[in-house]
N, C-alpha and C positions, 0 to 999 in steps of 0.2 A: 688565262693567271687563273691560278688555283683559290676557288674559295673556300673560307676554310666552315666544315658543316662541325655541327653539336651535335650529343646522342640526346636522346631526352631527362639524362640521368644528368649530365653536364650543367642544361639548359636548367637543370632544376639545381643545380649547386651557387649560381648568375643568378639566381632570381629569388632562392630562398634568404636569403641577407635584409632583402628589399621587402619581401610578401610572405609575412612569416607562416600562412596560412597557404601555401602556394604548396600543390602537389602531385604529382606524376599527374591523377585521376581526373585531378582537376586539367590540365593543357590537355590530357585527351580528349574531356565534355566539352574544353573552347573550341577543337578543334574537328567533334562531330557540331557545335552548330556551324561552323561557317566562317570562322572569326579568323583564325589562319590553317594554314596548307601546306604544311613542310612537306618535303620531299624527300620518297622511300630509295633504298637500298635495293636491290635487285631480293634481296632475301626479305625484303617487306620490309625492315625499322627506318624509322623518322631519323630523317635528316635536315634539321635545324641553320639555319643559316642568318648570322650575322640584323639582316631587318626582318627576321623570324623575330628572333630572340626580344628585339624594341619594338616589335609589332604586341608579345606577350605585354614588357613592358608598360606600353600602353593603357594596352584594354584592362588589368591588374587597377596601374594608375586609374582610371578613369574610372573603377568597381570601387573603390579603398578608397579616394579621397573625395569626388564625386559625385559620387550613388548614383551613378547612370545603371541603368536599365542594357542586357547584353541590345535586347534589338534597337535600342539606338546609339548605341558603342559600333553596332554594327552598317548601323543608318554613314557613322560618320566616316567608318572605314572603304566602307564603299563610296564617297565622295572618294575620297586621297586617293584606291584605287583607277575611278576613270578619271582625277585629275581631272576636276571639279577643284579641290583649293589644295595647299601645300601638305607635304607630309609630316605626322602628328610627331614633335619634339619630345619624347621620350626623358628629356634629361630640363627642359627650359615649359616655363609656363607650367610645375605642377604634372602636364602628361595630359596636359589636355591639346586640341589643334590649335591651331595659329591666330588670334582674333579672340577665342573664345573668350579670355581672359577664365581666372576663377572664381565661379561661380559657386551660389550657396547649392544649399539640398531642396532648399524649397525653388530657386528658377532653375534648377536643373529640372525637378518636377512641371513645374508650368512649363516646358519648353517641350516635355515630351508631351503632354496630356496636346499640348497643342498640334504637333505632328503630327501625330500620329490619329486627331481627333478624327479625318475625314476617310483613312485610310483605318480607320475603326468599322465605319463604317461599310466597307465594302470585304473585309475579311473577315471570318473567325471568330469569334468571341474567349478571348486565353483560358486555358484549363482552369480549373476551380483549385488550381495545385501549382499552376504556373508560377516561376523563381523569383520571377519581375519585380513583384509588391516589395517584396524583402529584402531584393536590392536600396529601397529609399529610408531612408535615414534621414528626418528631422526634428530638430529640437522643437522643445514645448512654444518658443519664440515664430518660432514655421508652421508648429502645427497648428496655432491658431488662425494664425495668418490663413493659410490651405483651406481647412476645413470653415473658417466662417465663428470659431466657437469661444469662446472668456478662457482664460488659465480658467474656474473654477467651474465651469461646463467641464473641459478635459478630465480635469482631478473629480469628481463625482460620477463618470462616464469610467474610466477606471476606474475605482470606487466598487463600482455595479457590475468591471468584468466587459463590456461594452469595448475599451481597448484596451489594452494590454502594455505597452513602451517595453524600454530596454534596459529602462534605469529605473532610479528611485525618480517620484516625486515626475511622472509618466514625460522622464525626459529624452526616450526619444523613440520615437513611434515611424511602423512601418509603413507602404500601399493599404495592406489589411484597413489597417487602422484606421485609417482616412477614411476610408472609403466608407468603413463602418460609424466614423462622426460624420460625416456629412448626412447617413442615413439621418441619426441622431437628429442630428441640426432639426429637419424639416419633421422630428417627432416634439420636440420642443417645442419652436413652432408654433404647434397646434395643438399646443398646451398642457400637453406627457409634459413631465418630469424623470429624472434620470433612474431615480428605482422603479418607476412603472419599465421603464426598457429590461430591468435586467433581466424578464421570468425568456425574452431572448439569450443570453448569454448561457443562460438551464434548459433552453431546448434545447441549443448544440452540446450540453454535456454530455445530454441525457442520447440527442442521435448519432456523436461517437462513442457514448462506450456502447450500443448498438450496433453500426459500426466497426467497432473493433473484433468481435464478440467473430460475425464475419469474414470480415479478414486475417482474424488470427492464422489460420492452418499458413493462407502466402508471408507472414511475415516470422514466421518459425524456419524456415527456409532461408540457408545461406545464398546472397548470390545477389547482382545486380538484377537480373528478369526477375525472379519473382517479387523485387524490391515494385518493380514495373508493370507488373502483374496488377499488384496490391492496388499502386496509385491508380490502374484505369479500372480497376474494381473499385474502390472509393469514388471515384472521379464519377463510373454510372450510377452507382447508390446515391449520388447524390441529387445529382441530375431528374433521377426516377419519385426519388420522394420529395421535390422538389416540382415538380409535375401532383401529387397525390395531396401534400397539402395546400396547392391552388385550386384545384379543383374540391377541397371540401372547405374552404373558403371561401371559396364564389359560392355554392352551393348554402351557405350561414346567410351570409352578407346577402343574399336573394332572398331568402327567406324572411331576417328582419325585416329588409325593407317593405315585404309585401305580406306581412303580419302586420306592419304599423299602421 
């Protein structure tokens, strides 16, 4: 029996109606991440089966509707591939695995954190530019529950640039916002106020301006390779300057304690 095979353009046309932001480059990216593995023709062109299209539909739905990071989606698909759970149904349960239900963004975030807590102790920390944090989207209510802050505190943190949000009144927050808010919560508990934290946002703005000057030659070049090199350089700069800041702060604190 002949199995229908689709080109990447045909797959794009099938998915475009339901996923407006889908593109050929995104499909290629998901392949590079190991989430899909289409066959190849003798000439090297991709051949997508109906199962490949369903798998893509599941991945895209999990990202769009349930804000699942790629790492979590990959683990779900690996369980399917190993036969530990049923096949995901892209038409049912809004694209989530059977039995998973339709979790809120906050539930997804909690599950992701719990699932990777042990793995995080055994694997390298994600890069500073890792896109996973940006794939999380929490409402103000969910964000308050996840961060332990009141809505008033969140609004103040947004006012002073500690959290950004992607809507009016800090309506949609991502993983970077949540990490910053949790750190801010500890500082607020120590007696600081949101206005005191504004200097950290200002530090970042100045550091970003400095980094931008260094990577500008690469950013002016066209093509993904130049952008990858720029991202790598930015990661290196951030890591090195973090070491310097830590060393300078340690010296200053030591002198302060000894002098007191």
